[in-house]
C-alpha positions in Angstrom: -0.1 -0.1 -0.1 1.4 3.3 -1.0 1.8 6.3 1.4 -1.0 8.1 -0.5 -3.3 5.2 -0.1 -2.5 5.0 3.6 -3.2 8.9 3.8 -6.4 8.4 2.1 -7.4 5.7 4.6 -6.4 7.9 7.4 -8.3 10.7 6.0 -11.4 8.6 5.6 -11.0 7.6 9.2 -10.9 11.3 10.2 -13.7 12.3 8.0 -16.4 14.5 9.7 -19.0 11.8 8.2 -17.4 9.2 10.2 -17.1 11.3 13.2 -20.5 12.1 13.2 -21.5 8.5 13.1 -19.4 7.9 16.2 -20.8 10.8 18.2 -22.7 9.6 21.3 -25.7 11.3 22.9 -23.5 13.4 25.4 -24.6 11.1 28.2 -21.2 9.2 28.4 -21.9 7.4 25.2 -19.5 6.8 22.4 -17.1 9.6 21.7 -16.5 11.6 18.4 -13.5 10.6 16.4 -12.0 14.1 17.2 -11.9 13.1 21.0 -9.6 10.3 20.2 -7.3 12.2 17.9 -4.7 12.6 20.7 -3.9 8.9 20.5 -3.9 8.6 16.6 -0.2 8.8 16.6 0.6 6.3 19.5 2.6 3.5 18.2 1.4 0.1 18.9 2.8 -3.4 18.3 0.6 -5.6 16.1 1.1 -9.2 15.5 -0.8 -11.6 13.1 0.1 -15.1 14.5 -0.2 -17.9 12.0 0.2 -20.5 14.7 2.7 -21.9 17.5 5.1 -24.7 17.9 7.4 -25.9 20.5 11.0 -27.1 19.8 14.3 -27.7 21.5 17.1 -25.3 21.3 19.3 -27.8 19.5 16.5 -27.9 16.7 16.1 -24.1 16.7 19.9 -23.9 15.9 19.6 -26.1 13.0 16.7 -24.0 11.2 17.8 -23.0 7.6 16.0 -21.5 4.6 13.6 -23.9 3.1 13.0 -25.7 6.3 9.1 -26.2 6.8 7.9 -25.9 10.8 4.8 -27.6 11.8 2.4 -25.2 13.4 -0.7 -26.0 15.8 -3.2 -24.7 13.0 -4.5 -26.0 10.0 -4.4 -24.5 6.5 -7.6 -22.1 6.1 -7.9 -21.7 10.0 -8.4 -18.4 11.3 -5.2 -16.5 12.5 -5.0 -14.6 15.7 -4.4 -10.6 15.6 -2.8 -9.2 18.8 -2.3 -5.5 19.6 0.4 -5.0 22.3 0.0 -8.8 23.2 -3.8 -8.5 23.5 -6.1 -10.5 21.3 -8.3 -8.3 19.3 -9.5 -10.0 16.4 -9.4 -13.3 14.2 -8.8 -13.3 10.5 -7.6 -14.7 7.2 -4.4 -14.3 5.2 -4.9 -12.6 1.9 -2.5 -11.8 -0.9 -2.6 -8.0 -1.9 -0.5 -7.6 -5.0 2.8 -9.0 -3.9 2.3 -8.6 -0.1 0.5 -10.6 2.5 -2.3 -8.9 4.4 -4.8 -9.9 7.0 -8.8 -9.6 6.5 -10.2 -9.3 9.9 -13.3 -11.7 10.2 -14.2 -11.5 13.9 -13.5 -8.7 16.4 -12.9 -10.0 19.9 -14.6 -7.8 22.7 -12.6 -7.0 25.6 -13.7 -8.3 29.0 -14.0 -5.6 31.6 
């Protein structure tokens, strides 16, 4: 995705139309996007986890290009999406031009 496309997506996120749809009733409801603008530039760590495996250190030292590692997930199974080590969604791997991406298929609600 080019910088121009990223900018367009960000502009769409900040658009007044979107902000209006987020505004609440003023009684502690959902806040407008402008209220969140202070956190838009806060960096977060995002990870799309395809699966996990366990191995001995001796096996880890023998890994090389072309070696296939077996993971605990099957082909086509949903992957987990984490933000700052917190599960926020599940999704599917997609190919966008020559890069991999993730389509989120399920948003995980946080427990309070």
